[in-house]
C-alpha positions as a Markdown table, in Angstrom:
| # | Residue | x | y | z |
|---|---|---|---|---|
| 1 | Met | 0.3 | 0.0 | -0.1 |
| 2 | Thr | 1.5 | 3.1 | -0.9 |
| 3 | Leu | 1.9 | 6.6 | 1.2 |
| 4 | Ala | -1.3 | 8.0 | -0.4 |
| 5 | Glu | -3.0 | 4.9 | 0.1 |
| 6 | Glu | -3.1 | 5.0 | 3.8 |
| 7 | Ile | -4.0 | 8.7 | 4.0 |
| 8 | Met | -6.9 | 7.6 | 2.4 |
| 9 | Tyr | -7.4 | 4.8 | 4.2 |
| 10 | Asn | -7.1 | 6.8 | 7.4 |
| 11 | Leu | -9.5 | 9.6 | 5.7 |
| 12 | Asp | -12.3 | 6.8 | 5.6 |
| 13 | Lys | -15.3 | 7.8 | 8.1 |
| 14 | Asn | -15.1 | 4.5 | 9.7 |
| 15 | Ala | -10.6 | 5.2 | 10.9 |
| 16 | Pro | -10.0 | 5.7 | 14.3 |
| 17 | Met | -8.4 | 9.3 | 13.6 |
| 18 | Thr | -10.6 | 12.1 | 12.3 |
| 19 | Asn | -9.7 | 14.1 | 9.6 |
| 20 | Arg | -8.9 | 17.0 | 12.0 |
| 21 | Glu | -7.0 | 14.8 | 14.2 |
| 22 | Ile | -4.6 | 12.9 | 11.1 |
| 23 | Ala | -4.0 | 16.7 | 9.6 |
| 24 | Gln | -3.3 | 17.6 | 13.4 |
| 25 | Gln | -0.7 | 14.9 | 13.6 |
| 26 | Glu | 0.8 | 15.6 | 9.7 |
| 27 | Val | 1.4 | 19.4 | 11.3 |
| 28 | Asn | 3.2 | 18.4 | 14.2 |
| 29 | Asp | 5.3 | 16.2 | 11.8 |
| 30 | Phe | 5.9 | 18.6 | 9.7 |
| 31 | Lys | 7.4 | 21.3 | 12.2 |
| 32 | Leu | 9.9 | 18.2 | 13.3 |
| 33 | Ser | 11.4 | 17.2 | 9.6 |
| 34 | Gln | 14.5 | 18.4 | 7.9 |
| 35 | Arg | 12.5 | 20.0 | 5.0 |
| 36 | Tyr | 10.7 | 22.1 | 7.6 |
| 37 | Gln | 13.9 | 23.3 | 8.7 |
| 38 | Trp | 15.8 | 23.9 | 5.0 |
| 39 | Met | 12.9 | 25.9 | 4.6 |
| 40 | Leu | 13.3 | 28.3 | 7.4 |
| 41 | Thr | 17.1 | 28.5 | 6.7 |
| 42 | Gly | 16.3 | 29.4 | 2.8 |
| 43 | Glu | 14.4 | 32.0 | 4.5 |
| 44 | Ala | 16.6 | 33.2 | 6.9 |
| 45 | Tyr | 20.2 | 33.0 | 4.5 |
| 46 | Tyr | 18.1 | 35.1 | 1.8 |
| 47 | Arg | 17.2 | 38.0 | 4.8 |
| 48 | Asn | 21.4 | 37.8 | 5.1 |
| 49 | Gln | 20.9 | 35.9 | 8.9 |
| 50 | Thr | 23.6 | 33.4 | 8.4 |
| 51 | Glu | 25.3 | 31.7 | 11.0 |
| 52 | Ile | 27.9 | 33.9 | 11.2 |
| 53 | Leu | 25.6 | 36.5 | 13.3 |
| 54 | Lys | 25.4 | 33.4 | 16.4 |
| 55 | His | 29.4 | 33.3 | 16.8 |
| 56 | Lys | 31.6 | 33.4 | 19.9 |
| 57 | Arg | 34.6 | 33.7 | 20.8 |
| 58 | Tyr | 35.6 | 31.4 | 23.8 |
| 59 | Ile | 38.9 | 31.0 | 26.0 |
| 60 | Ile | 39.8 | 28.2 | 28.8 |
| 61 | Gly | 38.9 | 29.5 | 32.0 |
| 62 | Glu | 39.1 | 28.3 | 35.5 |
| 63 | Gly | 38.7 | 24.3 | 35.8 |
| 64 | Gly | 39.2 | 24.2 | 32.2 |
| 65 | Ala | 36.1 | 25.6 | 31.2 |
| 66 | Gln | 34.7 | 27.5 | 28.0 |
| 67 | Val | 33.9 | 30.9 | 28.5 |
| 68 | Glu | 32.9 | 33.7 | 26.3 |
| 69 | Ala | 36.1 | 36.4 | 25.6 |
| 70 | Lys | 34.0 | 39.1 | 25.7 |
| 71 | Asn | 37.2 | 41.8 | 25.2 |
| 72 | Leu | 38.6 | 39.9 | 22.2 |
| 73 | Ala | 37.4 | 41.0 | 18.4 |
| 74 | Asn | 34.2 | 39.2 | 17.5 |
| 75 | Asn | 33.3 | 40.3 | 13.9 |
| 76 | Lys | 30.2 | 38.8 | 12.1 |
| 77 | Leu | 30.8 | 39.2 | 8.4 |
| 78 | Val | 27.8 | 38.2 | 6.4 |
| 79 | His | 28.1 | 37.8 | 2.5 |
| 80 | Gly | 25.2 | 37.7 | 0.7 |
| 81 | Phe | 25.8 | 35.2 | -1.6 |
| 82 | Val | 22.4 | 33.3 | -1.5 |
| 83 | Arg | 19.9 | 36.4 | -2.0 |
| 84 | Lys | 22.2 | 37.5 | -4.8 |
| 85 | Leu | 22.0 | 34.2 | -6.4 |
| 86 | Val | 18.1 | 34.3 | -5.8 |
| 87 | Asp | 17.9 | 37.1 | -7.4 |
| 88 | Gln | 20.2 | 36.5 | -10.5 |
| 89 | Lys | 17.9 | 33.0 | -11.1 |
| 90 | Thr | 14.8 | 34.8 | -10.7 |
| 91 | Gly | 15.5 | 38.0 | -12.3 |
| 92 | Tyr | 16.9 | 36.4 | -15.3 |
| 93 | Leu | 14.8 | 34.1 | -16.4 |
| 94 | Leu | 10.9 | 35.9 | -14.3 |
| 95 | Ser | 11.8 | 39.6 | -14.9 |
| 96 | Lys | 10.1 | 39.9 | -18.0 |
| 97 | Pro | 6.8 | 39.2 | -19.2 |
| 98 | Ile | 5.8 | 35.9 | -20.2 |
| 99 | Ser | 4.7 | 35.5 | -23.9 |
| 100 | Ile | 1.5 | 34.0 | -25.1 |
| 101 | Gln | 0.5 | 31.8 | -28.1 |
| 102 | Thr | -2.4 | 29.8 | -28.6 |
| 103 | Asp | -4.6 | 28.3 | -31.4 |
| 104 | Gly | -7.4 | 29.5 | -29.8 |
| 105 | Pro | -9.8 | 32.4 | -30.9 |
| 106 | Asp | -8.2 | 36.3 | -30.0 |
| 107 | Glu | -11.3 | 36.4 | -27.4 |
| 108 | Tyr | -9.4 | 33.7 | -25.2 |
| 109 | Lys | -5.9 | 35.4 | -26.2 |
| 110 | Lys | -7.0 | 38.7 | -24.7 |
| 111 | Gln | -8.3 | 36.6 | -21.6 |
| 112 | Leu | -5.1 | 35.3 | -21.2 |
| 113 | Asp | -3.4 | 38.4 | -21.4 |
| 114 | Ser | -5.5 | 39.6 | -18.8 |
| 115 | Phe | -4.8 | 37.2 | -15.9 |
| 116 | Phe | -1.4 | 36.4 | -17.1 |
| 117 | Gly | -0.3 | 40.3 | -17.2 |
| 118 | Lys | 1.6 | 42.6 | -14.7 |
| 119 | Pro | 0.3 | 41.6 | -11.5 |
| 120 | Phe | 0.8 | 37.7 | -12.4 |
| 121 | Leu | 4.5 | 38.3 | -13.1 |
| 122 | Arg | 5.1 | 39.9 | -10.0 |
| 123 | Gln | 3.3 | 36.6 | -8.0 |
| 124 | Leu | 5.6 | 34.3 | -10.6 |
| 125 | Lys | 8.8 | 36.1 | -9.5 |
| 126 | Asn | 7.7 | 35.6 | -5.6 |
| 127 | Leu | 7.0 | 31.9 | -6.5 |
| 128 | Gly | 10.2 | 31.9 | -8.2 |
| 129 | Lys | 11.7 | 33.1 | -5.3 |
| 130 | Asn | 10.0 | 30.8 | -2.8 |
| 131 | Ala | 10.7 | 28.2 | -4.8 |
| 132 | Ile | 14.4 | 28.9 | -4.5 |
| 133 | Asn | 14.8 | 29.3 | -1.5 |
| 134 | Lys | 12.7 | 26.8 | 0.0 |
| 135 | Gly | 12.6 | 23.9 | -2.8 |
| 136 | Ile | 9.0 | 24.7 | -3.8 |
| 137 | Gly | 6.4 | 27.5 | -3.9 |
| 138 | Trp | 2.6 | 27.3 | -4.0 |
| 139 | Leu | -0.1 | 29.2 | -5.5 |
| 140 | Gln | -3.5 | 29.3 | -4.5 |
| 141 | Val | -6.8 | 29.9 | -6.7 |
| 142 | Tyr | -9.6 | 31.8 | -5.3 |
| 143 | Tyr | -12.2 | 34.4 | -5.8 |
| 144 | Ser | -11.6 | 37.7 | -4.6 |
| 145 | Glu | -14.7 | 39.8 | -3.0 |
| 146 | Lys | -15.5 | 41.0 | -6.2 |
| 147 | Cys | -16.2 | 37.9 | -7.8 |
| 148 | Glu | -12.9 | 37.5 | -9.8 |
| 149 | Leu | -10.5 | 34.7 | -10.4 |
| 150 | Ser | -7.4 | 35.5 | -8.3 |
| 151 | Phe | -4.1 | 33.7 | -7.5 |
| 152 | Lys | -2.5 | 34.1 | -4.1 |
| 153 | Val | 1.3 | 33.4 | -3.0 |
| 154 | Ile | 1.4 | 31.3 | -0.2 |
| 155 | Pro | 4.2 | 30.6 | 1.8 |
| 156 | Ser | 5.7 | 27.3 | 1.3 |
| 157 | Glu | 6.5 | 26.5 | 5.3 |
| 158 | Gln | 3.2 | 26.7 | 5.8 |
| 159 | Cys | 2.0 | 23.9 | 3.2 |
| 160 | Ile | 2.0 | 20.8 | 4.1 |
| 161 | Pro | 0.8 | 18.5 | 0.4 |
| 162 | Leu | -0.4 | 15.2 | 0.5 |
| 163 | Trp | 0.2 | 13.8 | -2.4 |
| 164 | Lys | -2.0 | 10.6 | -4.4 |
| 165 | Asp | 1.7 | 10.0 | -6.4 |
| 166 | Gly | 5.1 | 9.6 | -5.2 |
| 167 | Ala | 6.5 | 11.6 | -8.1 |
| 168 | His | 4.2 | 14.4 | -6.7 |
| 169 | Thr | 2.8 | 15.7 | -9.8 |
| 170 | Glu | -1.3 | 15.7 | -8.6 |
| 171 | Leu | -2.3 | 16.6 | -5.4 |
| 172 | Asp | -5.2 | 14.7 | -3.1 |
| 173 | Lys | -5.5 | 17.0 | -0.1 |
| 174 | Met | -3.7 | 20.2 | 0.8 |
| 175 | Ile | -3.1 | 21.6 | 4.7 |
| 176 | Arg | -2.2 | 24.7 | 5.6 |
| 177 | Phe | -1.3 | 26.1 | 9.1 |
| 178 | Tyr | -0.5 | 29.7 | 9.5 |
| 179 | Pro | -0.6 | 32.5 | 12.7 |
| 180 | Met | -3.7 | 35.2 | 13.0 |
| 181 | Glu | -4.0 | 38.0 | 15.8 |
| 182 | Val | -7.1 | 37.7 | 17.3 |
| 183 | Tyr | -8.1 | 39.9 | 20.1 |
| 184 | Glu | -9.7 | 38.1 | 23.7 |
| 185 | Ala | -11.3 | 40.9 | 25.7 |
| 186 | Lys | -8.7 | 43.8 | 25.1 |
| 187 | Thr | -5.5 | 41.7 | 25.0 |
| 188 | Lys | -4.4 | 40.9 | 21.8 |
| 189 | Lys | -3.1 | 37.4 | 20.9 |
| 190 | Thr | -1.8 | 35.0 | 18.4 |
| 191 | Val | -3.7 | 31.9 | 17.2 |
| 192 | His | -2.8 | 29.0 | 14.7 |
| 193 | Ile | -5.4 | 28.1 | 12.3 |
| 194 | Val | -5.4 | 24.6 | 10.6 |
| 195 | Glu | -7.2 | 24.5 | 6.8 |
| 196 | Leu | -7.9 | 21.0 | 5.4 |
| 197 | Trp | -8.2 | 21.5 | 1.7 |
| 198 | Gly | -9.7 | 18.8 | -0.8 |
| 199 | Thr | -11.5 | 18.5 | -4.0 |
| 200 | Asp | -15.0 | 17.7 | -1.4 |
| 201 | Gly | -14.3 | 21.1 | 0.8 |
| 202 | Val | -11.9 | 22.9 | 3.0 |
| 203 | Met | -12.5 | 22.6 | 6.8 |
| 204 | Lys | -10.8 | 25.2 | 9.4 |
| 205 | Trp | -9.8 | 25.5 | 13.0 |
| 206 | Val | -7.8 | 26.8 | 15.6 |
| 207 | Gln | -4.7 | 24.7 | 16.6 |
| 208 | Asp | -4.7 | 26.3 | 20.5 |
| 209 | Thr | -6.0 | 24.9 | 23.3 |
| 210 | Thr | -5.0 | 27.6 | 25.4 |
| 211 | Ile | -7.6 | 30.4 | 24.5 |
| 212 | Ser | -11.3 | 31.0 | 25.0 |
| 213 | Pro | -13.9 | 29.0 | 23.8 |
| 214 | Asp | -15.5 | 32.0 | 22.4 |
| 215 | Leu | -12.1 | 32.1 | 20.1 |
| 216 | Met | -12.0 | 28.3 | 19.3 |
| 217 | Leu | -12.9 | 28.5 | 15.8 |
| 218 | Tyr | -14.5 | 24.8 | 14.0 |
| 219 | Glu | -15.6 | 25.4 | 10.7 |
| 220 | Glu | -17.7 | 21.8 | 9.2 |
| 221 | Leu | -16.5 | 20.8 | 5.5 |
| 222 | Lys | -17.9 | 23.9 | 3.5 |
| 223 | Glu | -17.4 | 24.6 | -0.4 |
| 224 | His | -14.5 | 26.1 | -2.0 |
| 225 | Phe | -16.8 | 29.1 | -3.1 |
| 226 | Thr | -20.2 | 30.4 | -4.3 |
| 227 | Ala | -21.1 | 30.9 | -7.7 |
| 228 | Gln | -24.2 | 32.7 | -9.3 |
| 229 | Thr | -26.2 | 30.2 | -11.2 |
| 230 | Lys | -29.3 | 30.9 | -13.2 |
| 231 | Asn | -30.7 | 28.9 | -10.3 |
| 232 | Gly | -29.6 | 31.3 | -8.1 |
| 233 | Gln | -26.3 | 31.4 | -5.6 |
| 234 | Glu | -24.9 | 27.7 | -5.6 |
| 235 | Lys | -22.0 | 26.5 | -3.6 |
| 236 | Leu | -19.5 | 24.5 | -5.3 |
| 237 | Asn | -15.9 | 22.9 | -5.3 |
| 238 | Trp | -13.2 | 22.9 | -8.0 |
| 239 | Glu | -12.5 | 19.2 | -9.3 |
| 240 | Arg | -8.9 | 19.8 | -7.9 |
| 241 | Val | -7.6 | 20.7 | -4.8 |
| 242 | Pro | -7.2 | 24.6 | -5.7 |
| 243 | Phe | -3.1 | 24.8 | -5.1 |
| 244 | Val | -0.7 | 24.5 | -7.7 |
| 245 | Pro | 2.9 | 23.9 | -6.6 |
| 246 | Phe | 5.8 | 25.5 | -8.6 |
| 247 | Lys | 9.2 | 23.5 | -7.7 |
| 248 | Tyr | 13.0 | 24.7 | -8.2 |
| 249 | Asn | 13.7 | 21.2 | -9.1 |
| 250 | Asp | 12.0 | 17.6 | -9.1 |
| 251 | Glu | 13.7 | 16.9 | -5.8 |
| 252 | Glu | 12.1 | 20.3 | -4.4 |
| 253 | Met | 16.0 | 20.6 | -2.8 |
| 254 | Pro | 16.5 | 24.5 | -1.9 |
| 255 | Leu | 19.5 | 26.2 | -2.9 |
| 256 | Val | 20.6 | 26.9 | 0.5 |
| 257 | Glu | 20.9 | 23.1 | 1.1 |
| 258 | Ile | 23.6 | 22.8 | -1.4 |
| 259 | Leu | 25.4 | 25.8 | -0.4 |
| 260 | Lys | 24.9 | 26.5 | 3.1 |
| 261 | Thr | 28.4 | 25.0 | 4.5 |
| 262 | Leu | 30.2 | 26.9 | 1.7 |
| 263 | Val | 28.6 | 30.1 | 2.6 |
| 264 | Asp | 29.0 | 29.4 | 6.4 |
| 265 | Asp | 33.2 | 28.8 | 5.8 |
| 266 | Tyr | 33.2 | 31.9 | 4.0 |
| 267 | Asp | 31.4 | 34.2 | 6.1 |
| 268 | Lys | 33.9 | 32.6 | 9.3 |
| 269 | Arg | 37.2 | 32.8 | 7.1 |
| 270 | Met | 36.3 | 36.8 | 6.7 |
| 271 | Ser | 35.0 | 37.5 | 10.0 |
| 272 | Glu | 38.5 | 35.7 | 11.5 |
| 273 | Asn | 40.7 | 37.8 | 9.2 |
| 274 | Ala | 38.6 | 40.8 | 10.6 |
| 275 | Asn | 39.1 | 40.1 | 14.1 |
| 276 | Asn | 43.3 | 39.1 | 13.7 |
| 277 | Leu | 43.6 | 42.8 | 11.8 |
| 278 | Glu | 41.8 | 44.2 | 14.7 |
| 279 | Asp | 43.8 | 42.2 | 17.6 |
| 280 | Leu | 47.1 | 42.8 | 16.2 |
| 281 | Pro | 47.2 | 46.1 | 18.5 |
| 282 | Asn | 46.8 | 43.8 | 21.2 |
| 283 | Ser | 49.3 | 41.7 | 20.7 |
| 284 | Ile | 50.7 | 39.2 | 23.6 |
| 285 | Tyr | 53.1 | 41.0 | 25.8 |
| 286 | Val | 55.7 | 39.5 | 27.4 |
| 287 | Ile | 56.4 | 41.8 | 30.8 |
| 288 | Lys | 59.6 | 41.5 | 32.6 |
| 289 | Asn | 60.1 | 42.0 | 36.5 |
| 290 | Tyr | 56.6 | 43.7 | 36.4 |
| 291 | Asp | 55.4 | 45.4 | 39.5 |
| 292 | Gly | 52.2 | 44.9 | 40.2 |
| 293 | Thr | 50.0 | 41.6 | 40.6 |
| 294 | Asp | 47.0 | 42.6 | 38.4 |
| 295 | Val | 47.1 | 42.0 | 35.0 |
| 296 | Gly | 44.3 | 43.5 | 34.0 |
| 297 | Glu | 45.5 | 46.5 | 35.9 |
| 298 | Met | 48.1 | 46.5 | 34.1 |
| 299 | Arg | 46.4 | 46.0 | 30.1 |
| 300 | Arg | 44.3 | 49.4 | 31.5 |
| 301 | Asn | 47.5 | 51.1 | 32.2 |
| 302 | Leu | 49.0 | 50.2 | 28.7 |
| 303 | Ser | 45.5 | 51.6 | 26.6 |
| 304 | Gln | 44.8 | 54.2 | 28.8 |
| 305 | Leu | 48.3 | 56.0 | 30.1 |
| 306 | Arg | 50.2 | 54.3 | 27.4 |
| 307 | Val | 52.4 | 53.4 | 30.3 |
| 308 | Ile | 53.3 | 50.5 | 32.6 |
| 309 | Lys | 55.6 | 50.4 | 35.5 |
| 310 | Val | 58.6 | 47.5 | 35.3 |
| 311 | Arg | 60.8 | 47.2 | 38.1 |
| 312 | Asp | 64.7 | 47.4 | 37.3 |
| 313 | Pro | 66.2 | 45.8 | 35.3 |
| 314 | Gly | 62.8 | 44.7 | 33.4 |
| 315 | Gly | 61.2 | 45.5 | 30.1 |
| 316 | Val | 58.4 | 44.8 | 27.7 |
| 317 | Asp | 58.4 | 42.5 | 24.6 |
| 318 | Thr | 55.6 | 41.5 | 22.2 |
| 319 | Leu | 55.0 | 38.7 | 20.4 |
| 320 | Ser | 53.4 | 39.5 | 16.8 |
| 321 | Leu | 50.6 | 37.5 | 15.5 |
| 322 | Asp | 51.5 | 36.8 | 11.9 |
| 323 | Ile | 48.7 | 36.2 | 8.8 |
| 324 | Asp | 49.5 | 33.9 | 5.6 |
| 325 | Thr | 48.1 | 36.4 | 3.8 |
| 326 | Glu | 48.9 | 34.4 | 0.4 |
| 327 | Ala | 46.9 | 31.5 | 1.7 |
| 328 | Phe | 44.0 | 33.5 | 3.0 |
| 329 | Val | 43.5 | 34.8 | 0.1 |
| 330 | Asn | 43.7 | 31.4 | -2.3 |
| 331 | His | 41.0 | 29.7 | 0.3 |
| 332 | Val | 38.3 | 32.4 | 0.0 |
| 333 | Thr | 39.0 | 32.9 | -3.8 |
| 334 | Met | 38.2 | 28.9 | -4.1 |
| 335 | Leu | 35.6 | 29.4 | -1.8 |
| 336 | Arg | 34.0 | 32.1 | -3.8 |
| 337 | Lys | 34.2 | 30.4 | -7.1 |
| 338 | Ala | 32.7 | 27.2 | -5.8 |
| 339 | Ile | 29.5 | 28.7 | -4.4 |
| 340 | Tyr | 29.1 | 30.0 | -7.8 |
| 341 | Glu | 30.2 | 27.0 | -9.3 |
| 342 | Phe | 27.7 | 24.7 | -7.1 |
| 343 | Gly | 25.0 | 27.7 | -6.9 |
| 344 | Arg | 25.1 | 27.8 | -10.9 |
| 345 | Gly | 25.6 | 30.9 | -11.4 |
| 346 | Met | 27.4 | 34.3 | -12.6 |
| 347 | Asp | 30.3 | 35.6 | -11.0 |
| 348 | Thr | 30.4 | 39.2 | -12.1 |
| 349 | Gln | 33.7 | 39.6 | -10.7 |
| 350 | Ser | 35.3 | 36.8 | -12.5 |
| 351 | Glu | 38.1 | 37.3 | -14.3 |
| 352 | Asp | 36.8 | 35.8 | -17.1 |
| 353 | Phe | 33.5 | 37.5 | -17.4 |
| 354 | Lys | 36.2 | 41.0 | -17.7 |
| 355 | Gly | 37.7 | 39.6 | -20.9 |
| 356 | Asp | 35.9 | 39.0 | -24.1 |
| 357 | Lys | 32.6 | 40.8 | -24.7 |
| 358 | Ser | 31.7 | 39.1 | -27.7 |
| 359 | Gly | 28.3 | 37.4 | -28.1 |
| 360 | Gln | 29.8 | 33.8 | -27.7 |
| 361 | Ala | 31.7 | 35.0 | -25.0 |
| 362 | Ile | 28.6 | 36.4 | -23.0 |
| 363 | Lys | 26.9 | 33.2 | -23.7 |
| 364 | Phe | 29.2 | 31.0 | -22.6 |
| 365 | Ala | 29.7 | 32.9 | -19.1 |
| 366 | Tyr | 25.4 | 32.2 | -19.2 |
| 367 | Asn | 26.2 | 28.3 | -18.6 |
| 368 | Asp | 25.4 | 27.9 | -15.5 |
| 369 | Leu | 22.9 | 30.3 | -14.7 |
| 370 | Asp | 21.0 | 29.0 | -18.2 |
| 371 | Met | 21.3 | 25.4 | -16.8 |
| 372 | Asp | 19.7 | 26.2 | -13.9 |
| 373 | Ala | 17.0 | 28.5 | -16.0 |
| 374 | Asn | 16.3 | 25.3 | -18.3 |
| 375 | Thr | 15.4 | 23.3 | -15.0 |
| 376 | Ile | 13.1 | 26.1 | -13.3 |
| 377 | Glu | 11.5 | 26.7 | -16.6 |
| 378 | Thr | 10.7 | 23.0 | -17.1 |
| 379 | Glu | 8.9 | 22.8 | -13.6 |
| 380 | Phe | 7.4 | 26.3 | -14.2 |
| 381 | Gln | 5.9 | 24.9 | -17.5 |
| 382 | Ala | 4.4 | 22.3 | -15.9 |
| 383 | Ser | 2.7 | 24.4 | -13.1 |
| 384 | Met | 1.2 | 26.9 | -15.6 |
| 385 | Glu | -0.5 | 24.1 | -17.3 |
| 386 | Gln | -2.2 | 23.5 | -14.1 |
| 387 | Leu | -3.0 | 27.0 | -13.6 |
| 388 | Leu | -4.2 | 27.1 | -16.7 |
| 389 | Trp | -6.8 | 24.2 | -15.8 |
| 390 | Phe | -8.2 | 26.6 | -13.5 |
| 391 | Val | -8.3 | 29.5 | -15.7 |
| 392 | Asp | -10.3 | 27.0 | -18.5 |
| 393 | Gln | -12.8 | 25.9 | -16.3 |
| 394 | His | -13.6 | 29.3 | -15.0 |
| 395 | Leu | -14.1 | 30.7 | -18.4 |
| 396 | Ala | -16.2 | 27.6 | -19.5 |
| 397 | Asn | -18.5 | 28.5 | -16.1 |
| 398 | Thr | -18.6 | 32.1 | -16.8 |
| 399 | Thr | -18.9 | 32.8 | -20.4 |
| 400 | Gly | -20.3 | 29.2 | -21.8 |
| 401 | Asn | -16.8 | 28.6 | -23.8 |
| 402 | Asp | -14.9 | 25.7 | -23.5 |
| 403 | Tyr | -11.1 | 26.9 | -24.2 |
| 404 | Ser | -9.8 | 23.7 | -22.8 |
| 405 | Lys | -9.4 | 22.2 | -26.8 |
| 406 | Tyr | -6.8 | 24.7 | -27.7 |
| 407 | Glu | -2.9 | 24.7 | -27.2 |
| 408 | Val | -1.6 | 27.1 | -25.3 |
| 409 | Asp | 2.5 | 27.7 | -24.7 |
| 410 | Phe | 3.9 | 29.8 | -22.1 |
| 411 | Ile | 7.6 | 31.6 | -23.3 |
| 412 | Phe | 9.8 | 32.9 | -20.7 |
| 413 | Asn | 11.6 | 35.4 | -21.6 |
| 414 | Arg | 15.0 | 35.6 | -20.5 |
| 415 | Asp | 17.0 | 38.9 | -19.5 |
| 416 | Val | 20.5 | 37.5 | -20.8 |
| 417 | Leu | 23.0 | 40.3 | -21.2 |
| 418 | Ile | 24.3 | 40.7 | -24.9 |
| 419 | Asn | 26.1 | 42.4 | -27.4 |
| 420 | Glu | 23.8 | 44.9 | -29.1 |
| 421 | Thr | 25.7 | 45.7 | -32.0 |
| 422 | Glu | 26.1 | 42.2 | -32.9 |
| 423 | Ala | 22.3 | 41.5 | -32.1 |
| 424 | Ile | 21.0 | 43.9 | -34.5 |
| 425 | Thr | 23.8 | 43.1 | -37.1 |
| 426 | Asn | 22.5 | 39.4 | -37.1 |
| 427 | Ala | 18.7 | 40.5 | -37.3 |
| 428 | Lys | 19.6 | 42.5 | -40.2 |
| 429 | Asn | 21.2 | 40.0 | -42.2 |
| 430 | Ser | 18.4 | 37.5 | -41.1 |
| 431 | Val | 16.1 | 39.5 | -43.1 |
| 432 | Gly | 14.4 | 37.1 | -45.6 |
| 433 | Ile | 16.0 | 33.7 | -43.9 |
| 434 | Glu | 13.8 | 34.0 | -40.8 |
| 435 | Ser | 10.1 | 35.3 | -40.5 |
| 436 | Met | 9.8 | 39.0 | -39.3 |
| 437 | Glu | 8.5 | 37.9 | -36.0 |
| 438 | Thr | 11.1 | 36.0 | -35.1 |
| 439 | Ile | 13.5 | 38.7 | -36.2 |
| 440 | Ile | 11.9 | 41.3 | -34.1 |
| 441 | Ala | 11.5 | 38.9 | -31.0 |
| 442 | Asn | 15.3 | 38.6 | -30.9 |
| 443 | His | 15.9 | 42.2 | -31.3 |
| 444 | Pro | 17.5 | 43.8 | -28.6 |
| 445 | Trp | 15.2 | 46.9 | -28.6 |
| 446 | Thr | 12.4 | 45.0 | -28.4 |
| 447 | Thr | 9.9 | 45.0 | -25.4 |
| 448 | Asn | 7.2 | 43.1 | -26.7 |
| 449 | Thr | 6.4 | 41.5 | -29.6 |
| 450 | Gln | 2.9 | 41.6 | -30.6 |
| 451 | Glu | 3.0 | 45.3 | -30.0 |
| 452 | Glu | 6.1 | 45.8 | -32.3 |
| 453 | Met | 4.4 | 44.0 | -34.8 |
| 454 | Glu | 1.2 | 46.1 | -34.9 |
| 455 | Arg | 3.2 | 49.0 | -34.8 |
| 456 | Lys | 4.9 | 47.9 | -38.3 |
| 457 | Lys | 1.5 | 46.7 | -39.6 |
| 458 | Glu | 0.1 | 50.4 | -39.1 |
| 459 | Glu | 3.3 | 52.0 | -40.7 |
| 460 | Glu | 3.3 | 49.9 | -43.6 |
| 461 | Ser | -0.4 | 50.3 | -44.5 |
| 462 | Glu | -0.3 | 54.3 | -43.9 |
| 463 | Pro | -0.3 | 55.7 | -47.4 |
| 464 | Ile | 2.6 | 58.1 | -48.3 |
| 465 | Gly | 1.2 | 61.3 | -49.9 |
| 466 | Asn | 2.9 | 65.0 | -50.8 |
| 467 | Asn | 2.3 | 68.1 | -49.2 |
| 468 | Pro | 1.6 | 70.7 | -51.5 |
| 469 | Asp | 3.6 | 73.0 | -49.1 |
| 470 | Gln | 6.4 | 70.7 | -48.9 |
| 471 | Ala | 9.7 | 71.2 | -51.4 |
| 472 | Tyr | 9.5 | 68.5 | -53.9 |
| 473 | Gly | 12.9 | 66.3 | -54.7 |
| 474 | Gly | 15.3 | 68.5 | -52.4 |
| 475 | Thr | 14.8 | 71.1 | -55.5 |
| 476 | Gly | 12.3 | 73.6 | -54.0 |
| 477 | Gly | 9.2 | 74.5 | -55.3 |
| 478 | Asn | 5.9 | 72.2 | -56.2 |
| 479 | Pro | 6.1 | 69.1 | -58.2 |
| 480 | Pro | 6.0 | 69.5 | -61.9 |
| 481 | Glu | 2.7 | 68.8 | -62.7 |
| 482 | Thr | 1.7 | 71.5 | -60.0 |
| 483 | Glu | 3.7 | 74.1 | -62.0 |
| 484 | Gln | 2.5 | 72.9 | -65.1 |
| 485 | Lys | -1.4 | 73.8 | -64.4 |
| 486 | Gln | -0.4 | 76.9 | -62.7 |
| 487 | Ala | 1.3 | 78.1 | -65.8 |
| 488 | Glu | -1.5 | 77.1 | -68.1 |
| 489 | Gln | -4.0 | 78.7 | -65.9 |
| 490 | Ser | -1.8 | 82.0 | -65.9 |
């Protein structure tokens, strides 16, 4: 029996556990799982809250126990590699509007453009950020208060999918849990809501048991939405669970899981180097015949008064801290290279990128980033197909037209750096070989291919006429036939 079959068996009405109890157990297990911890770590590292911020320096105290050394330098240098790589990937693949092509009627194309326009582009970019940081992003389909089909990005760490298959392609149920602020009398409290979504509806309840009974929200199974039909208002459910997954990769592995050890070591080495530089003025002092017993007093006198008293014969020597600069530079250089290599990004400070600026060289510099973008696009294409199903169902219910029989292609336009002069030359040389639409789409100045095509058609259709007040042929005066007519009339 598969996991999905076991879950379905437990969800049966005769099972010893209720749906609510099963969902609650899934929430408890998920919060203890490694997947949940990696999601929180991915979000933290994107916000530059890395492991180095917890770093403390220790010395050996009395009895050999470690105690924190608060008098030593403890620099905590954070390097936002994860944030840069995530933004680089989303900016490269998801910053430009997606192009939609369909063999359906123009009305269908207009409807798709309205659903997947600029507001959706922002959501798609946030989905990409969630997917890369946490392995998977989630988009909820719902109807707004204005009865409009809408989409909402849900934080990945709030979602527990129950899949029908081992490949994680089809949802059976979705559990969502999230905090919500409420007022109990005059006190503001945070309660935790749990929702269980299925094709038969949604249940909702409050997880906390320490709040007043008045706040113990519990809703029995209710429908996904209410629709206005010819028979009046009807409560309906989608035939699918209204959540669409957007994965970073097939394994749903976040970027931070690949890079965490490398980024932590880079932060640590850079911080240690800063500590050594800061501690250099506080070198080890060798005191001969010191006239005193309190070493702390000696250090205070040295730092504040710049003088200490020693017996005769006496003196003060120092032991300097030698820093192997070459070894340090080599280590952090290799670390930086490894971070961009295994993070599949483009290091704009790399010496390779600063050399040849030809189109081929730029394309080579984008190889790793392009490879990761291909993986993301493959996953997102499948997700867009799932999302399209909800749009087609909505249009069928509201317009009576079944558009699901038409093919729809979503084209992700990548924001790649190019040699502009070379690209324009190639576009000119392709006239007569490639279609005009392909040439315009690949021209570096084109921002919207369809709009540019329409502008070109308008220009070509405009008639060219002569202005009687305009010089003719660069010689001045009116056209020859006009001058002849004027001579005949006179």
